[in-house]
N, C-alpha and C positions, 0 to 999 in steps of 0.2 A: 554404644555411646549414649551418656544420661542428657537428652537433651533439656534439663532444667538447669542443666550445670553453669555456674555463676560465672565462669571464664568467660572472655572476649574470643572464642573459637570460631572458625568459619569451615562449616562443613560442606562439602561440593558433593551432591547427590548425584543419581545416573545421568539426569538431565541435566545439562549444563547453565538451563535458564531457572532453577532451582537452587536456591543458597539460602542457608540457616545460618544466623548470626546468633550464634548464643548470648545471651539468654533468650533473645527473639526466637519465635516460630513464625515464619512469613508462609503464605499461602497465597499462591498466583489464581484469582481467581478471574476468569473472562469479565468484560465489564456488562456484557448483555446478561450475565447471569446474574449480577448485581441487581440489574433493573428488571426486577420479576414482581409478581403479585406477592407481598411475603405473607401468603396463609398457611404459616407453619409456625410450630412455637419455638419459644428461645432454644429450649432442649434438641430439638430436631435441628435448628439452623447450626449450632455449636457442633451437634455429631457431622452434617453434612461437610462442613469447612474440615473438621479431622479428617474425614474420609478422603476427601478430596486432598489434603495435603498428605495424607499416607500412600493413597494409590498414584499420583500425577507423575512421580519418577517410573513410573513402569509403564504408563498408559504407552502405547503404538506396541509394545514386546508381549502383553497378556491383557485378556479381558475380567478375568477372577482375581480377587484381592480378598488376601486371610489379614485381621487383622487381631492383636489380644484383646481381650474384653476388658482386662484391667485398665488398658489404655484409654478405654473408652470410658469406664467407671471414675478413673481419674480426672477425665476432662470437665466431667461432670460434678466433681466433687465427692462422688460416692466413696463409701467405702470397699478396698479390695477384697474384701472377703464376704461382700454381700452376696447372700444366697439365693435371693429371687430376683432377677432381672425382668421383672414384668413389665415397668416402667420405660427400662431400655427397647424392650422387643416391641410396646408400643408405639415408641418413638419413630423406630426402624421403619416398622408397619406403616406409620403415616409417611414417611419418606417414599415408600415403595408405592403408595396408594394416590398420593398427590400429585396431579397434572399440573405443570405453572405453566404460564404462557412467559416467555424471554422476551427481554429488550422492550420493554414498554415504552421506554421512553425516547427509541429510535437511535440511541447514540450510536451503536453499529449501523452505519450503512447500509449493510446488505439488506436488499428489498425482499426479506424471506421472513414468514410466518412461522413461528417454531412452538409446539408444546410435546413435552415429554417428562415422565416422572425423574425424580431428582435423584431415586435408584430405582434399577430395574429387576433387583431381586437381591435378596440377603439371607442367610441360614447361621443359625447357631447349633452347633451338635451338643448333644449332651453331654456335659462333664470335659468338652474340648478347651473351656477356657478362650473359647475364636470364636469371631464372627467373619464369615465369609459373604463378600458383596461384590454387587460389579453395578456400574452404570449402563447407561443405555447406548448404542452405537452413535447416535444422533450427540449425545453431550459429550463423549469421548472426542468424536469429530472436531465438536465446536473448540473443546482443549487444545487440540492440538494444531489447531488451523490458526490460532490467533497468533499475532506477533506480539512482543515484548509490550508493547506501548499499547496493549488493547486488555493487559490485565490491570487488576488490582489488587494491590500488596496490603493482606490483612495479617497483621500479628495476632496468632490464636492464643498468647499469653494474654495478650489485652482483652481479645473477645469474649475469652473465657468468664472475665471480670463482671460482663454484665448480666443486669439482673433482670432488665427489659428488652422485650424481644423488638418493640417499638425506638426504644434509644439505639439498640445494636444496628437493625436495619438502618435507621438514619445515619448512624456512624459510617457505617460501610459504603451508604450513597454519598455522603460529603466524600470520604477519602477518595471515591472515584473521581469528583469533581475537582478536587485539591491539586494544583498545579504544585507539584513538588521542586521544580527548579527556583519557584519565587516563595514556596512555605505558605502561599495566600492565595485564596481566591472565594469568588462569590457565584451561587447559583441561584436562579428564582424557579419556584414551582406554583403554579396554581394550587389552588385546597383541593379540586377535585384529583390533579395527577397525585398529591400527596396519599390523599385517602383511599385511590386504587393501589398505589404501591404499600402501604401498610394494610391492604385487603380489607377495611374496614366495610360490614353492612351498613345498609341504609338507614339502620335502625339504631348504629352505633355513634355515640357521640353527636347527635344531629347538628346541636347548637356549634356555631363556632369557637363561641367562648368555651364550651364544655371541651371541646378538642383542642384547643390552646391550654387551659388547665390541665387535661387528664393525661395528652399525649405530648405537645410540644415543649412545653417547660419542663415536665420531668425529664423528658430525654435530652434536653439541653444541659440541664444540673448533672445527670449521669455519665454523659461524654465528655463534659469538661472534668467530671470530678475521677473517672476511669480510665479515661484512653490517653493516649498521646497526641490529644487535638483540641485545642482551644473553639468553640463554635458558638456563634451568636445567632438564633433564628430571629430573623425579624418580620414582623406582620406589614404584608401590603395591602394597602387599603384602596378602596374607591371611595370617596366620599368617607362616611364613617364605618361602611361594610368592608371586612377582611376579605380579600379574594385569594389570598395566596401567603407564603412566606419566602423570604430571602435567606440563603444560608452562607453566613459569611466563616469560611474556616481558615486556620493557621493551624501549621504544628508547633507544638510546645517548643522550648528551647535546646538546641540538640538533636533533635528527632529527625530535621530536614537534612541534616548532614549524613545521619545515617543510611537512611533512605536512599538521597542520592549516590553514596559509596557501593550500596547494595547495586543500583541502577547504573552505574557504570562498570561493575566488575561484570553484570551479566551481557552487557554490551561485549567488553572485552571478550567474556566466553564465546559469545557467537559471533564472533567475527571471524570468519572462514578465509577471507580473502584480504590480508592485511595488504598486498601489494597494489597500489592503486595503478601500476601499470599493465597489470592483469586483468584491469575490467574489460568486459565485452563492449565493442563498438556499439550495443545497443542500449548498454546502460549510460557510455559515454554520452551517446544524444540525448536520451531523456534528462541526464544531468545539465545539458547546456539550455534544454528549454524550460528556462523560468520566468516568471512573472517579472518584471522589471518594473521599478517606481520609478515614474517621471516627474511626480510635482515634487517642484525644488525644496518646500519646506517638509516635508515628508525625509528626502532625503537627508537635509539636514539634522534632521529630528533623529535618524536613526545614527547620523555618524556621530551627533552630540552624545548619544549614549551608549555607545559602541554596540548596536541591536544590528546584527548581522540577517538580512530576508532573503538570503540564497541558501541558507540553511534546509535540509530535506523537510524536518518539521514546520518550519516556516513556509516555505513554499507549499507544502499540502494544505495548510491552514487556508495560506492566501487562495489556494485555487477552489478550496470548498466555499469559501468566503465569496469569490469571483462567480461562483455557481448559482449563489442565492440572490447577488444583487447585480450581477452582470459586469463586463468589464468597465463600462462606463462610469460607475457608480462605488468599485473597489474604494481608490484612493480616498472618495469622499468619506467612506464609512470610516478607514483608516485615522482621516483628519478628526471624524466624529469621536473617536475612541482617546485620541490623544485631548481633545477639547475636554471628553467627562473626566479623564485622567488628572488634569491639572486642576479642574472644580475640586476633587476630590483629595488633592493633595493640598491643594489652597486651604481644605479647611482642617488640615491638619489629621484626617481620618487615615492616612497611609505614609508610609517612610520612602520604600522605593517607589519612587516615580514610574522610571523605565520598568521595573518588574511588574507593577501593577498593570499597566500598558500591554503587556504581553499576555499577562494573564486575562485580561479581558479579551483580546484577540480568540485567545484558544478556547476559552471556556463559552463563547457565544453569548456571554450574560447581556451583552447591550444590543444584540441585534432586535429584539423586539420595540427596544427604545429609539432604535435607528430609524425603524420602519415605521414610528408611530411619528418621529419627527419628519421623514419623508414625507408623510400624509399630509401632516399640517404644514409643513411648506408648500406642498401641492394646493392644499386649501388656502393659502394665503396668496399664492401666484395667481389662483383664478379669481379670488376676490378683487384682487389689486386688478388683475386684466378686464374685469368687469365694469371696475370705478373707471378705469381708462378709456373704456370703452363707451361708457356713458358719458364722461368729459369731452371726449372725441367728438361725439356725437352733438351734445351743445355747443361746441364753439363751431362745428360745421353748421347747424341751423342760424347761429348766430351770422356766421361770415354771407349765408347764403341769404338769410333776410336784409342784412345791410347791402349786399350786390345786388339784387332784384330791385330795391326802393331806390338806390343810385343810378341804375339801368332805366329806370322811368323818368327820374331828374333830367338826365342827360336825355332822353328823347324829347321832352319837354322843351328844353334849352334849344337843343337844336330845330325845331319848329313852332318857337315861340309866337310867331303872327298866326299861325293857323289855331293855336289853342287861349290866346290872349282873352278873347270873349267868354271862354268858358270859365276862366278865372275870375274876369270882373262881373259876371254877371250869374252862372249857374253853381259855381260852388261856393262864391262869397255867400249866397243866399240860403246854402245848404248847411255851412259848418257853424258849430258853435260860437256865439260872438266873442267868448273867452279864449279862442285860439290864438295859437301864436300865427297861423295864416291869416285869420281874419285882420290881427293887427299889424300884420306888415302889407298886408293889401290896401288897410285905411291909411297906411303913412303913402304908399307909393300913388294913392289917388289922390292924395291932397299936398303931398311935400313933392312930388314928381319923382321918389325913388326908382331906378331900374328895376324891372320885374327879375330878370334875370340874376340881379346880384340878389334879388331876395331868394331865389331859387337855391342858392349855394347854401343857405342857411340849415343846418341838421335839424334844426325844429320842425321844419317843415316836410321833411321825407315821408315820415308816417301819416300826417295828416291827408297830403296829397295821394298818395296810395291807397287812400280809401275809396277816391276817385279813377283808379285805372283805368276804367271801362270807358271812360269819358274822352279818354286820350290815346284810344284803340291800344292797349298794352295789354299784352298776354305774356305773363313771366313762363320761363322755364320752369320744368316740374324739378323738385327738389332732387329726385334720384337722376335724372338727366343731368341735374348741374354737379353732381359729385363725380359723375361719370368724365365729366368736362376736365376736372381739375388734374394736374398732372401729378405721378406718384410722389415726385420731389416733396410737392406740400403736404402730401400725407406723412412721409417719414418723417419731417421737420417737425411737424404737428405732434406726432407720438413721442419723438425724441425729447419734445419740450415737456410735455405733458409726464413721462416715465422721471424728468429728474427733478421735477418738483414735488 
């Protein structure tokens, strides 16, 4: 069959999870194999995709594969009559010699460090017109063990058109994080992560402006021009400094539908147990153990936009998110995503509000922002707690000051005959002539005002307290006084301060 035939024909290969839609050529690459340090050339990347595409249907049944040389030449745009394949051999040798660290962004949650060559060996017999190659057992195990959701679907007809290895690498990365159901998603990467992913040396594009001009902008332009994707790569800044980039990806019109049709076809082919009644008790038990949504606002939101939180995909994402934040903060995170989606929707930057919310949850794009918000919220709460604590202490001290002064006044009132001479002789001679106490005593002595009435004046407490030793008054300490207060008093005072 001519794989570049323009008719819309479906070819099912030996494995049921490989489907070729003419004129497309889709290869399934494990997600972790996209997240590698891309220290290989553009030619090598194209060759590797083609060889994976060719070998995949036979993986698990054989270890060595034979591919026509003219197929590789055609992929690279070289003449079929090429007599010297030195460049091709050099590229294959590089794939055989290049050991690559996989899964550098940790999207594959397996706690395993892996490093192995992209090809374990290859051979081109003289005048044979064929290339014999094989992958390492580690690589084949990775391909065969992955579920359908863990693959990135790359169209080799599109990837063949790329002229820059950086553009092709960023396209593959963006395609991995694109939410096909929504046809749109966003993903943030630090500057260091992208440099590592693109295998840039420290001496290469050291200036961020140079990196943006020579790598980011050309890649953005080539992806938009060449591929089935629209992409906008926005700088992320701290102040004026660029610290990373945000990839905003969406499939071009009609392309999302094609990808979803393939995906649904794969699911149908993979469905080996179509009868739900035949499910095992263990599987039924697992399906019942779902994370329930309790918050009424969340339940209304899901009902309004017809979002089912009981699907396997949604539940897996909820469990993953719950492991990050804990069960007590899971629903708060969902509410945070709704709030963020509403803000973007009101800006007019998105059209599908519910779809954007789901893409945010699936892609973890807002986890860092939520963690930052939690940290800021904790700081605000701590600052508020400190302020309330200070205001509480000030109020208690005012209350204490008023209490001990009033206690002294009461002691004098109750024993006035004992302390009258102290007022009229000792204290009057010691206090300032301009004080309220002096003036009241002067009135009392000349106009017959009753001293007990004078003592009721709030103006006198402070001046009299200065002479507390003359009245044999020893006030309770502040700490002991606080301990004597009922808990209800503290609770009421706290509520008052928190509400103000």
